[in-house]
PASE-100007 format. One record per residue: residue in one letter; x, y, z of N, C-alpha, C in turn. Coordinates in steps of 0.02 Angstrom, whole numbers, plus 50000, padded with zeros to 5 digits. Atoms other than C-alpha are relative to their C-alpha. Layout:
% PASE-100007
aXYZXYZXYZ...
END
This chain:
% PASE-100007
m499564997049989544385576054629500684998449987k499445003150022545815564354606500054998149917k500085001550067545295561654421500315006749974i499734993750022545475580154399500705002450001a499374999449997547225581254458500314993349955v499635005050050547635566654345500055002749927v500094997150070546975575754206500335006949974f499444994450007548035590654242500614997749990a499295001849999549475581454266500294996549927s499895002850071549225572154096500055006749955a499954993750043548955589154011500715002450007g499174996749998550635595954082500364995249971l499395004950035551585581354020499945000149918l500064999550075550715583253848500275007049977a499804992750006551025601853857500954999249990l499245000249993552975598353884500274996749938a499665003750058552975583753750500035003449946a500094996850049552275596253630500635004649980c499424994850000553645608353660500824997349991g499475003650021554915595653617500414999950071e499525001749936555575595253802499854994250042k500015006249972555805581853923499625002250066p500434999349957554445581854068500525001250074a499604999749940555375586354241499664994550032n499985006949978555645570254349499415002350052e500464996249953554505582154484499314998349968t500674999350033553065582854362499844991149979a500055007050010553305563254325499854996350060n500095003249937553345558354502499435001150014a500784997549982551755568454542499624996349972s500575003650035550795560654404499994991550028n499885008949965551375541854466499725000350078a500094999749934551045548254653499084999549992v500714998750023549265553454586499574993049985v500275006250022548945537154501499934993650050e500125004149948549455526354642499605000550063n500394997749954548455536554754499244996649980v500765001850030546785532854638500144991350011v500115008949993547235512354651500064998350064e500065002749942547635512354827499375001750026n500594996549972546015523754862499264993149977a500655004850030544895509954749500144993150036a499955005149969545745495754841499675000150066n500254997849940545295504055005499154999849993a500764998950006543495506754938499654993449996a500235005250003543395488754909499974996850052d499915003849940543955482555074499445002350049n500584998249954542705494555154499264997849976a500575003350020541335487455040499894993350032a499935009349975541815469555103499745000450085n500145000349925541755475755279499355002150014a500644998849990540085483855265499674994449994a500305005550012539425468155195500094995850065d499745003649931540245458255346499575002950054n500504999249961539485470155452499215000849993a500635001950015537765468255380499844993650017a500135008249981537805449655397500064999750065n499855001749917538505450355569499285003750041a500544997649966536925462355615499334997049983a500555005250013535685450455532500044994850047a499865005649959536505436155624499675001750081n500234997449942536375446555785499195000350020a500774999749994534525450455753499674995450002a500195005049984534085433155727499994997350052d499865000949926535055429055882499405001350043n500454996949953534065440955977499284997149999a500595001250015532435435755913499884992550024a500145006149964532695417655957499964999850080n499844998849940533205421456121499545002550048a500704998349970531645431556154499484996450011k500585005650010530565417056135499944995250069
END
């Protein structure tokens, strides 16, 4: 969905440029906000993946400890 927003924001800026008009600050700011959100979401996704890996490692360690304690 965010990629679609970036495409439309870019298309709007290109359309304004083709008409020889300067893009409004609001349009430029909105486009920048979309790009910043995409970057932030990518960073959050990387953090989430790292957390998932940590959780999986902890679960494996806990399972191994439980198996050792069961003997």
